C-alpha positions in Angstrom: -20.6 14.9 -4.4 -17.4 16.0 -2.8 -14.8 13.8 -1.2 -15.7 12.9 2.3 -12.5 14.6 3.8 -13.3 13.3 7.3 -13.5 9.7 6.0 -10.1 10.1 4.4 -8.6 11.9 7.4 -9.7 9.2 9.8 -8.4 6.4 7.7 -5.1 8.2 7.2 -4.3 8.9 11.0 -5.3 5.6 12.0 -3.3 3.9 9.3 -0.2 6.0 10.5 -0.9 4.8 14.1 -1.4 1.4 13.0 1.8 1.0 11.0 3.7 2.7 13.9 2.3 0.3 16.6 2.6 -3.0 14.5 6.3 -2.0 13.6 7.1 -0.9 17.1 5.7 -4.1 18.6 7.4 -6.5 16.0 10.9 -4.9 16.3 10.8 -4.0 19.8 10.3 -7.5 21.4 9.0 -9.9 18.8 12.2 -9.9 16.9 14.2 -10.5 20.2 12.6 -14.1 20.0 13.3 -15.0 16.4 15.3 -13.7 13.5 14.3 -10.4 12.0 13.8 -11.9 8.5 11.2 -14.6 9.8 9.1 -11.9 11.5 9.0 -9.7 8.5 8.1 -12.5 6.2 5.5 -14.1 8.4 3.7 -10.7 9.3 3.8 -9.5 5.6 2.6 -12.7 4.1 -0.5 -12.4 6.3 -1.0 -8.7 6.2 -0.7 -8.4 2.3 -2.1 -11.9 1.4 -5.3 -11.8 3.4 -7.0 -8.5 2.2 -7.6 -10.3 -1.3 -9.3 -13.3 0.6 -11.5 -10.7 2.3 -12.3 -8.9 -0.8 -13.5 -12.0 -2.4 -15.7 -12.7 0.6 -17.1 -9.3 0.3 -18.5 -10.4 -3.0 -20.6 -13.0 -1.3 -20.9 -13.7 2.5 -19.7 -10.4 3.6 -21.3 -8.1 1.0 -23.7 -6.5 3.6 -21.0 -5.7 6.1 -20.1 -2.0 5.9 -16.4 -1.0 5.6 -16.5 0.7 9.1 -17.2 -2.5 10.8 -14.5 -4.5 8.9 -12.0 -1.6 9.9 -13.1 -1.9 13.5 -12.6 -5.6 13.4 -9.1 -5.0 12.1 -8.1 -2.5 15.0 -9.6 -5.0 17.7 -7.4 -7.7 16.2 -4.3 -5.3 16.1 -5.0 -4.4 19.7 -5.0 -8.0 20.7 -1.9 -8.7 18.6 0.0 -6.2 20.7 -0.8 -8.2 23.9 0.1 -11.6 22.5 3.3 -12.9 23.9 4.4 -15.3 21.3 6.2 -14.0 18.4 4.5 -16.3 15.7 0.9 -15.7 17.1 1.6 -11.9 17.4 2.7 -11.8 13.7 -0.3 -13.6 12.6 -2.8 -11.6 14.7 -1.2 -8.3 13.9 -1.2 -9.2 10.2 -4.7 -10.3 10.2 -5.6 -7.1 12.0 -3.7 -4.9 9.5 -5.2 -6.8 6.5 -8.9 -6.2 7.8 -7.9 -2.5 8.4 -6.3 -2.0 5.1 -9.1 -3.7 2.9 -11.7 -1.3 4.6 -9.7 1.6 4.1 -8.5 0.9 0.5 -12.1 0.0 -0.4 -13.6 3.2 1.2 -11.1 5.7 -0.1 -11.4 4.2 -3.7 -15.0 4.8 -3.6 -14.6 8.6 -3.2 -15.1 11.0 -6.2 -11.2 11.5 -6.3 -10.1 8.0 -5.6 -6.5 8.6 -6.5 -6.1 11.6 -4.1 -8.0 9.7 -1.4 -6.1 6.4 -1.6 -2.8 8.1 -1.9 -3.3 10.4 1.0 -4.3 7.4 3.0 -1.5 5.3 2.1 1.1 8.2 2.6 1.2 8.4 6.3 1.7 4.7 6.7 5.3 5.1 5.6 6.3 7.4 8.1 4.5 5.5 10.9 6.4 2.3 9.5 9.7 3.9 9.7 9.3 5.6 13.0 7.9 2.4 14.7 10.9 0.4 13.2 13.3 2.9 14.4 11.8 3.3 17.9 11.4 -0.5 18.2 15.0 -1.1 17.5 16.3 1.2 20.0 13.8 0.7 22.6 14.6 -2.7 24.6 11.2 -3.5 26.1 9.1 -6.4 27.0 5.4 -7.5 26.8 3.1 -6.4 29.8 4.7 -3.0 30.5 2.3 0.2 30.2 3.3 1.0 26.7 1.7 -2.3 25.5 -1.7 -1.4 27.1 -1.4 2.2 26.0 -0.7 1.1 22.3 -3.6 -1.3 22.4 -6.0 1.3 23.7 -4.8 3.8 21.2 -5.7 1.6 18.3 -8.9 0.8 19.7 -9.9 4.5 19.8 -9.0 4.8 16.1 -11.0 1.7 15.5 -14.2 3.5 17.0 -13.3 6.5 14.7 -13.4 4.3 11.8 -16.6 2.8 12.9 -18.1 6.2 13.2 -16.7 7.8 10.0 -15.3 5.1 7.9 -18.2 3.9 5.9 -18.6 5.7 2.5 -21.9 6.9 0.9 -22.9 4.5 -2.0 -20.8 5.3 -5.0 -21.7 5.7 -8.6 -20.6 3.0 -10.8 -18.2 4.8 -13.3 -19.2 4.8 -17.1 -16.8 3.3 -19.6 -16.5 4.3 -23.3 -16.7 1.5 -25.5 -12.9 1.4 -26.1 -12.4 1.3 -22.3 -14.9 -1.6 -22.0 -12.8 -3.7 -24.4 -9.9 -3.3 -22.1 -11.6 -4.2 -18.8 -12.6 -7.6 -17.7 -16.0 -7.0 -19.0 -14.3 -7.2 -22.6 -13.5 -10.3 -24.5 -10.4 -11.7 -25.9 -6.9 -11.6 -24.8 -6.5 -7.8 -24.2 -8.3 -7.6 -20.6 -6.4 -10.6 -19.6 -2.9 -8.9 -20.9 -3.9 -5.8 -19.1 -4.5 -7.3 -15.8 -1.3 -9.6 -16.0 0.7 -6.4 -16.9 -0.6 -4.5 -14.0 0.1 -7.4 -11.6 3.7 -7.6 -13.0 4.0 -3.7 -12.5 2.8 -4.2 -8.9 5.0 -7.0 -7.9 8.0 -5.2 -9.5 7.4 -1.8 -7.8 7.3 -3.6 -4.5 10.3 -5.7 -5.2 12.3 -2.4 -6.2 11.5 -0.8 -3.1 13.1 -3.9 -1.2 16.0 -4.9 -3.4 17.4 -1.5 -5.0 20.8 -1.0 -3.6 20.6 1.7 -1.0 24.0 2.1 0.7 23.2 5.7 1.3 20.2 4.9 3.8 22.5 4.9 6.9 21.2 6.3 10.2 17.7 6.7 11.8 17.4 10.3 10.4 17.9 9.5 6.8 15.6 6.5 7.1 12.9 8.9 8.5 13.5 11.6 5.7 13.3 8.7 3.0 9.9 7.8 4.6 8.6 11.4 4.3 9.8 11.3 0.6 7.5 8.2 0.2 4.8 10.1 1.9 5.0 12.8 -0.7 5.2 10.5 -3.7 2.2 8.5 -2.7 0.1 11.6 -2.0 1.4 13.6 -5.3 1.0 10.4 -7.4 -2.7 10.1 -6.4 -3.6 13.8 -6.9 -1.9 13.9 -10.4 -3.7 10.7 -11.4 -7.2 12.4 -10.7 -6.4 15.4 -12.7 -4.4 14.0 -15.7 -5.1 10.0 -15.6 -3.1 7.3 -14.1 -0.7 6.7 -17.0 1.3 10.1 -16.7 2.3 9.8 -13.0 3.2 6.2 -13.5 5.4 6.8 -16.4 7.1 9.7 -14.7 7.6 7.8 -11.4 8.9 4.7 -13.1 11.3 6.5 -15.3 12.6 8.8 -12.7 13.1 6.0 -10.3 15.0 4.0 -12.9 17.4 6.7 -13.8 18.1 7.8 -10.1 18.4 4.7 -8.3 20.4 3.0 -11.0 22.8 5.8 -12.2 23.8 7.2 -8.6 23.0 4.1 -6.2 25.5 5.5 -3.7 24.1 9.2 -3.7 21.6 10.1 -0.8 20.2 12.9 -2.8 19.5 10.6 -5.9 18.2 7.9 -3.4 15.8 10.3 -1.7 14.3 11.6 -4.9 14.5 8.1 -6.5 12.4 7.0 -3.5 9.8 9.8 -4.2 9.5 8.9 -7.9 9.1 5.0 -7.1 6.3 6.0 -4.7 4.4 8.1 -7.3 3.0 5.1 -9.3 1.4 3.5 -6.2 -2.0 5.3 -6.4 -2.1 5.3 -10.2 -1.4 1.5 -10.5 -4.2 0.9 -8.0 -6.6 3.3 -10.2 -5.6 1.1 -13.1 -6.6 -2.0 -11.3 -9.6 -0.3 -10.4 -10.6 0.4 -14.0 -9.7 -3.0 -15.1 -11.8 -4.9 -12.5 -14.6 -2.4 -11.7 -14.5 -3.4 -8.0 -12.9 -1.4 -5.4 -12.2 -4.2 -2.7 -10.9 -6.6 -5.3 -8.6 -4.0 -6.7 -7.2 -3.0 -3.6 -7.0 -6.6 -2.2 -5.1 -7.5 -5.3 -2.6 -4.6 -5.1 -2.0 -5.7 -1.5 -1.6 -9.4 -2.5 1.0 -8.5 -5.1 3.2 -7.2 -2.5 3.7 -10.5 -0.9 6.7 -11.5 -3.0 8.7 -8.4 -1.9 8.6 -9.8 1.7 10.3 -13.0 0.6 13.1 -10.8 -1.3 14.3 -9.2 2.1 18.3 -9.2 2.0 18.4 -9.7 -1.8 20.0 -6.8 -3.8 19.4 -6.1 -7.4 22.3 -4.7 -9.5 21.7 -1.2 -10.7 21.1 -2.3 -14.4 18.5 -4.7 -13.1 16.6 -2.0 -11.3 16.7 0.3 -14.4 15.6 -2.3 -16.9 12.7 -3.8 -14.8 11.4 -0.3 -13.9 11.6 0.8 -17.7 9.6 -2.2 -18.4 6.9 -1.1 -16.1 6.7 2.3 -17.8 6.3 0.5 -21.0 3.4 -1.6 -19.6 1.6 1.5 -18.4 2.0 3.0 -21.8 0.2 -0.1 -23.2 -2.5 0.3 -20.6 -3.4 3.9 -21.6 -6.6 3.1 -23.4 -8.0 1.8 -20.2 -8.0 5.3 -18.8 -10.5 7.8 -20.1 -8.6 10.8 -18.9 -5.4 9.9 -21.1 -6.1 10.8 -24.7 -5.4 8.0 -26.9 -6.4 7.3 -30.4 -7.3 3.7 -31.2 
């Protein structure tokens, strides 16, 4: 069975559009009514925290609802959120819409035959949309109820109907695990499955925190911010592609090690910062694949990956010392080595 390229392309384009519109809305006029940090924290807490709730509901009362409908519901909420004229409600409604869309997209892409490539490509364009929306939102002094608001709301609704039409994947085969792998998943017993899940959770939290707290004095000017977003785009996509071919351990180790060295050794260098950003983005899809191997459930895996980004939102404005960045990212690399038996594509003797 081949990867449904239309499904992945649909979610990728709509994701980039959604991130752009949400960022543009929040930074163009919502932030004018409240401090930027409160806006970021409120929106991020809802957008990253709620997908796990939806994933858990999907195991029960929502189990028969197809991904395309969940994605459409998310875009409808985002369309409404763009029109809301109170900053707090706008953050909540946009966050809920983003959460529903993300869990539908993440679940659908993880059900593809090449899940790393699919989820990496889907996530990649969001970085550019977010950066572009933030840049334009900060420089464009607009208010609600002007034509762009209705145009943006209509645009995301068009994307929602595309998701409804093409965003529900065919039933996926349940991956088979070797006896060794089963002992490392939640279907196993003892301390190892718990340690693996805790380790992957720590890796997810640290990766998100490093993106927010690593010193980046070189990131000055809109052009540099946009170029950095393009490096994130490449890192997310390449990490997923490598993970599908060689297993999730190799790109995760390369990513964490490369980012640790570049971001810590040359924190003032734009070249090191850009490539460090690329390496930090490499483990995104591999870590999600590791969570998928651990839990066996696409929705829970992606919802958990989103939920574990919430602490990073509260770290806005905090900067880690370069040695802290190096130490924490190297710990992540070691944890991924420990998780190697979980991945059947990584040859490990046990």
